[in-house]
C-alpha positions as CSV (number, residue, x, y, z in Angstrom):
1,M,27.8,-46.0,-104.3
2,K,27.4,-48.7,-101.8
3,L,31.4,-49.4,-101.3
4,K,30.8,-45.6,-100.3
5,N,28.2,-45.3,-98.2
6,K,29.8,-48.5,-96.3
7,L,33.3,-46.2,-96.0
8,Y,31.6,-43.2,-94.6
9,L,29.5,-45.2,-92.0
10,I,33.0,-46.9,-90.8
11,L,34.9,-44.1,-90.7
12,A,31.4,-42.3,-88.9
13,L,32.0,-45.2,-86.7
14,L,35.7,-44.6,-85.9
15,F,35.0,-41.2,-85.2
16,I,32.5,-42.0,-82.6
17,I,34.8,-44.5,-80.8
18,S,37.5,-41.9,-81.0
19,L,35.6,-39.1,-79.5
20,I,34.4,-41.5,-76.7
21,S,37.6,-42.7,-76.1
22,C,39.1,-38.9,-75.9
23,S,36.5,-37.7,-73.8
24,D,38.2,-37.6,-69.9
25,N,35.6,-39.5,-68.2
26,S,38.0,-40.3,-65.6
27,T,39.1,-38.2,-62.4
28,S,42.3,-38.5,-61.1
29,S,43.1,-40.3,-58.0
30,D,43.6,-37.3,-55.6
31,D,39.7,-36.2,-56.8
32,N,38.2,-39.3,-55.0
33,D,41.2,-39.7,-52.4
34,Q,39.5,-39.0,-48.8
35,G,42.0,-37.0,-46.7
36,S,44.0,-38.3,-44.1
37,A,46.1,-37.3,-41.4
38,T,48.1,-39.0,-38.7
39,F,49.7,-38.2,-35.4
40,S,50.7,-39.6,-31.9
41,V,49.1,-39.5,-28.4
42,S,50.6,-39.7,-25.3
43,G,49.8,-38.9,-21.5
44,D,46.6,-40.7,-20.3
45,L,46.0,-42.5,-24.1
46,Q,48.8,-44.0,-25.7
47,G,49.7,-44.9,-29.8
48,S,49.9,-43.6,-32.3
49,R,46.3,-43.0,-34.6
50,S,45.7,-42.1,-38.3
51,G,42.2,-41.8,-39.7
52,T,40.3,-39.7,-42.3
53,A,40.5,-35.5,-42.2
54,S,37.7,-33.2,-44.5
55,F,36.3,-30.0,-43.6
56,P,32.6,-28.8,-43.9
57,P,31.8,-27.0,-47.1
58,V,32.3,-23.2,-45.8
59,D,29.3,-20.5,-46.1
60,A,30.1,-18.5,-43.5
61,T,33.7,-16.4,-42.0
62,L,33.8,-17.0,-38.6
63,Y,34.9,-20.4,-38.3
64,W,36.7,-23.1,-40.0
65,D,36.3,-27.3,-38.3
66,L,38.7,-29.8,-39.1
67,W,37.5,-33.2,-38.7
68,I,39.8,-35.9,-38.1
69,Y,37.9,-39.5,-36.9
70,S,38.0,-43.1,-37.2
71,I,35.2,-45.3,-36.9
72,G,36.4,-48.4,-35.6
73,D,36.8,-50.1,-32.9
74,G,38.4,-47.7,-30.4
75,G,37.3,-45.0,-32.7
76,F,38.3,-41.8,-32.3
77,S,36.8,-38.0,-33.1
78,L,39.4,-34.6,-33.2
79,D,38.1,-31.7,-34.3
80,I,40.5,-28.3,-35.0
81,R,37.7,-25.5,-34.7
82,L,39.7,-22.6,-36.4
83,F,38.7,-18.2,-36.4
84,P,40.8,-17.0,-39.1
85,D,40.7,-13.4,-39.3
86,I,39.6,-13.5,-43.1
87,E,36.8,-11.5,-44.7
88,T,35.3,-14.0,-47.3
89,P,34.0,-17.5,-46.9
90,G,36.4,-20.2,-47.6
91,P,39.2,-22.0,-46.2
92,P,42.1,-20.5,-43.8
93,P,45.4,-19.4,-45.5
94,T,48.2,-20.7,-45.1
95,G,49.8,-19.7,-41.6
96,T,50.7,-20.9,-38.6
97,Y,47.5,-20.9,-35.6
98,T,47.5,-20.8,-32.2
99,I,45.4,-23.5,-30.5
100,G,44.2,-23.0,-26.9
101,D,41.2,-21.6,-25.1
102,H,38.1,-19.4,-26.8
103,S,40.9,-16.0,-26.6
104,A,43.4,-18.7,-29.3
105,D,42.9,-18.7,-32.8
106,A,41.3,-22.1,-32.4
107,T,40.3,-24.8,-30.0
108,V,40.3,-28.6,-29.9
109,D,38.5,-31.1,-28.2
110,Y,39.3,-34.5,-28.8
111,S,37.6,-38.2,-28.2
112,E,38.1,-41.9,-27.9
113,F,35.9,-44.8,-27.4
114,T,38.6,-46.8,-25.2
115,S,35.7,-48.8,-23.5
116,G,32.4,-48.9,-23.4
117,D,30.0,-46.2,-24.6
118,I,31.5,-43.4,-23.4
119,P,34.1,-41.6,-24.5
120,Q,37.2,-40.1,-22.7
121,V,36.7,-36.3,-23.9
122,F,39.9,-33.5,-23.7
123,S,39.7,-30.3,-24.9
124,T,41.6,-27.4,-24.7
125,K,38.1,-25.0,-24.7
126,D,38.0,-25.5,-20.4
127,G,40.9,-23.6,-19.3
128,G,43.9,-25.0,-17.5
129,G,46.7,-23.4,-20.0
130,Y,46.4,-26.2,-22.8
131,G,47.2,-25.3,-26.6
132,G,49.6,-25.7,-29.1
133,S,49.4,-24.9,-32.8
134,I,48.0,-25.9,-36.2
135,T,50.4,-24.7,-39.0
136,I,48.3,-24.3,-42.4
137,T,51.0,-25.4,-45.8
138,A,48.4,-25.3,-48.5
139,S,44.7,-24.3,-48.7
140,N,42.3,-24.4,-51.3
141,N,38.3,-24.7,-51.7
142,D,38.7,-28.6,-52.0
143,M,41.8,-29.5,-50.1
144,V,43.9,-28.3,-46.7
145,R,47.3,-29.9,-46.3
146,G,48.8,-29.4,-42.7
147,T,50.7,-30.2,-39.5
148,F,49.6,-29.7,-35.7
149,Q,50.4,-30.2,-31.8
150,F,48.8,-29.8,-28.6
151,T,47.8,-30.4,-25.1
152,A,44.4,-31.1,-23.8
153,G,42.8,-31.4,-20.6
154,R,40.5,-33.9,-19.3
155,W,37.1,-31.9,-17.5
156,N,35.6,-33.4,-14.8
157,E,31.8,-31.9,-13.7
158,S,31.8,-33.2,-10.6
159,T,35.2,-32.3,-9.5
160,E,35.3,-29.3,-11.7
161,S,39.1,-30.0,-11.7
162,F,41.2,-31.4,-14.6
163,T,41.1,-35.4,-14.4
164,G,43.7,-36.0,-17.1
165,E,45.9,-34.6,-20.0
166,I,46.8,-35.9,-23.3
167,S,49.6,-34.6,-25.7
168,I,49.1,-35.0,-29.5
169,T,52.2,-34.4,-31.3
170,N,53.1,-35.0,-35.3
171,G,49.9,-34.6,-36.2
172,N,50.2,-34.4,-40.4
173,F,46.8,-34.0,-42.2
174,T,45.7,-33.7,-46.0
175,A,41.8,-33.0,-45.7
176,R,39.4,-33.2,-48.1
177,R,36.8,-30.7,-48.4
178,E,33.3,-33.2,-47.8
179,Q,30.6,-33.5,-50.3
180,F,27.2,-33.8,-48.7
């Protein structure tokens, strides 16, 4: 009888170990990866940029934000606010959207710390004919992928005129939903 009990104990332990080893506690690298983006800048600012790309959980249908940023030296922030014509909350459907002022499908604000504590800020919101496009090639509640390109101007409050311009080209992103 002792041998039979030991055999049952060994089989029970093997069964438990197999359950633990077979359970799917792992996550794919896609589940834990941060989103990313790359683009080129020309005009008043120059060079290639890369950073993290994300979007907030969406609770409304009024707009959708794509945030691209880098926090290190020379950090930057790019916010593309898209006003998709959708009935339900969520990321925008695939397609190409115009970037421009408030009459377009999307607006852009780009800030970059080039020196000191005050960033240079460029926007398409203030008129001046600035704009471009964003194309969404894949979209679901957890990930949005696409491309973008635009020009934006730097508005000077004291002169009430544009005093600079940038062009952003070759923009590619895979954005992940922020986990708050």
